[in-house]
Steps between C-alpha positions, in 0.01 A plus 500: 500500500417784744398829340783753526590858421766605253725807502801584280788683667736733308750596765646315797358726775153476343520120485605476865218742604240289320606193695574669827278379789307248291594144595282360227675689217785354289747644245461352153812456281486243225233296689658162405463372859256726674221469238530124509459503872197730466341252274539213748393713798828496679541875452176717539607864473240768512720734294775450247746789444665464158863602516610411152501868382736605780839631377681195649588311179861603465821297536817706561851473626573651843797725573680224692472252218188314597157504327166638596189323366159664518207308660287511188774371260354189338681178531561485121665841507715409794626180334578677178686795636855484372666619826304247709611226263859614509544583874244274665447211247349266761216759555412499135513126486280470806230734355503305170459173693175621648156493351431536132579781258147635522507511881846662505366772277244584771669411833687771679815497723305629801223248448742212455646557854145510647359191329339244725585134542364245255418246767181326404345529846561873507330537157199288603261707719327185616826374664649601826814722471681699762632736235157581373298440822732530804448226758312264271800260454741389223361191325804478274707365782305172502369536144640590157844662559743360239596860388490663844772639722803312643666814653358757744154352525290464819218288632271779383597515131724313257420701182774625268547833325451466122721784370789428270604863479512534870756226536750684276420831674568333834846377387591854390390675830222697340329782692132575462387863501144589598276794577243551778289789616778575747767517227749268321682203645726210410528137591789267409343200326665289770253660747211543262337160559403408855585156660202269498486432876153498639375783268524379141233742396749780563722470193700811463647782718340771288311762704117501449402668179859517368547516126818343364673764271812313395781258557868592524782263421826602671815477286621141494782420258460128594149505346650520147581131528170372621229246411149406582388139469146383554364150527133447430266215427444588139690689239229758422446765757449367855603599847832368629544193717853631565722783364839660553627845438879504522798730436863405534837675489798267491859608527793262487266206540333630816169659562544869546135580522176309466131580499242224540125502542251216485144498364184287560639365829361755752233767551744753369787501259775337713843655517758223562724678746639178654604370155666836415704491826623149424606597142666833556870442476462130420619323186238529226429132440210265511596359842472841666193592305331185642632579850347852471167362390503252788564776749206700372267201483592371839207711629246338265203339659324322215151348529427139405453578128735780420836367625612474139552876503800464728682279252377705205630830643834346596555378143373829362734708711802287400405505128451872480814595696701249296385663180584848626846380617567369149385828355723697731806287415473576120 
C-alpha cells in the first residue's frame, strides 16, 4: 500500500478545500470499498480526507413530501428509518440486501453510490482493464464474464455496478446533491452515471473534487407499494447476479403508475423505461408484465456465458410485479 496522508474535515467547505486541486486525494467515508482497493493497489491516494464527522448524517422530510438523506448516513440507519420503511420500502429492503450488518454499520450513502465494480479483472492490478488502465483492453469479454453486463455495455467494458441501494434510488428518481469549490450543485441519479462508451474509466458526471452531500427522494406515493428482490449465488451476503426494484399503482385492474429499475445488468443501475411505457395503462397481469420485461430486455447483448441473465431478469420482473399487483388488489 502506498504511504498516504490523512486529514479529518469538520465542515463541508473545509473538506472540499482539502481536496481541491489534488487529483491524488480521496474523500473517506466508511472505507468499506476504498480501503479494500487501496490494499490491492487499485486505488493509490496520496491523501485521505475523512468526512465522517461532517454534519451530513440526517434523514428528514422535505416540504413537498419527499425525503432528504445526508451523505454520511450509514446504510444501517437508512434501512432502519421508519419513514423510509413506510414511504419507500423497496429502498430499505435494498439496503438490507447488501453486504453484512457490520459493513452496513460503516458504509455511507454517498460512498455506496461511488463504489467501484467488483469485476475480478478490475481488482487484479496484474490484469489489463480499461476502467483501471484506459486503453489496455477488457479481458472479461473473452474471459470470465458470467456476472457481467447484458445491457448498455461496450467493446471497452462489460463490468456491472454493484450497488443494491442505487437500484432502488434509481426507481424513485433520486437527486444527488454535491458541493465543489465553486458552490453547490445537483445531479439526477439518471444522469449521475456516465455511459460506458469508449471511456469506462469515467464513471460519474460529478465535477472534479466534488463532495456528495446528500440524496433527495421526490415525493412518490407509488413507492409505498414497492419491493426490492435480489438474486445471488449464495444466501449469505453476496453481490447480485440480478435484482429488481419495483413500485406499482393499480386502479380497476390497470396499471396507473409503475416504477422499475434493474440491478447487476449494466455499468449503472438500469431504469427500465421501455418496460414502464408498455405497462402504463395496461391490465396488471402476468402476460403484460412479461411483455414489459421483453420490451426492456430486447436491447440485451449477452456474452457467451451470461445469457442466463436475460431469462433470469424476465422471470424476476414478472414475479415481483405479480406480487405487487396482488398486494394492491387486497
